[in-house]
N, C-alpha and C positions, 0 to 999 in steps of 0.2 A: 170350635167348626166340628162342623156336622158334614159325615161324606155324600155325598148326591145319590141318593132315595134308589136311587136302577142302576147305575154302575160300583157303589158303594167304594169310592176316593173322593178325593179331598178334590174341589177345584180352586187350585191357587193359580194365581196371575204369574204369565210368564218372565216378569222381571221380579218373579219371590228366587232369594239366594239358594242357591243348591244346598246348601243345609237344612232348611226349612225343607227341600223339594224330597232331600231323605227321609228326616225326620218324620213327616206327614206319612208315604210313602210307605214306613215300618211302623207308625201309628194303624195302619189300615188293617193290618194279621190279628191285631187284639181282641177290634170290635165285635167281633160273635161269642168271642170268650167271658169278655165283661157287659154282654147287652146291649150292646151298641156305644157304651161309654166306657173310655179310659184311665181310670183311676190314675193319678198322679202316678201314682207308688209304680203300678203298672209298667209307665215306661221309665220309670227309672229301673227298674227291674231288666225290662230288655238291655237295656243300653249295660247293664254289667253284666247280663249273662252272652252278649259277644262278645265279652274278652278273654282270657286265657287263664287268667285269675281272676278271684272273687273275694270280697273279704266276709269271711264268715264271721258271728258274730258267737263269743265266747259266753259259757253258762253265766260268768256273773251279769250277762244282759247290758252291762258298760263300753266293754271293748271288747275288741274284734282281731282278727288275726286275714293276713292273705294268704289264700292257700292257691294252688291252680286248679280249675276247673274239673279237672277228673278226675282229683281226692273228693271235693264235694260231691260229683256224681255216686259216686263210689257209697259216702258215708248216706248217701241218700237210696243207694239200692238199686241205680240204672247207669246207662253207661249215657256219654255228654251230648250223645248225638241225642239220646231220649229225653235227659233234663232239658236240654234248647227247646227240642219237641213241645215239651209238656208244660213248661216252667209259667207257663203262663193258668193252668189248670189249678197245676198245682196251688198258684197264687189265690183263685181265683174261687181255689175251696178253701182257703185259710191253711194250708199245710206251711205255705214259703210265705216269710213275713221280711219286710226290707224297712231298714232304715232311711232317712234323709243325708245322711253318710254313703249309704249305697251298701252298708253290710246286714246280710242274711240271716235268716235267722228260720228255724225249724221249730215247727208248730210243736211243743210239747203236752205229755198227757198231765196230771194228776201225780204217778210217779218219777215226770221228768224225764220218761223216753221221749223219741223223735215217735209224733201221730205216720201214722201209712195207709192214710185212705180208710178214716172210719177210729177202732181200737187198735192204741198200740199193743205188739206181744209184751206184756210182761212175763213172759217166762213162764209162766206157772202153769 
């Protein structure tokens, strides 16, 4: 579905289930960030970020750990409010990834350090 070109809102039928109405209302927000097409991974990331806990991919790349969203925000160096506000940009810029199981992964540089909007600080 594509939102109305003048209103930017989805035109849903009056008999649409309430869950559908809520979902499409939430998908209107990321449209500008993703250039008018919201990837499935972005919709899943939005759903995960609305919770109190998130699944964070372990370094092995195969398993994850459930942690409070506040702990993850601290890991990436922002407040929970900033993370929830900017997660779409972090995802669209390739700094956050998400698996089909809803596990979030940080983009890493060749040293295995989290990227921070460009080059990671290697400490040297």
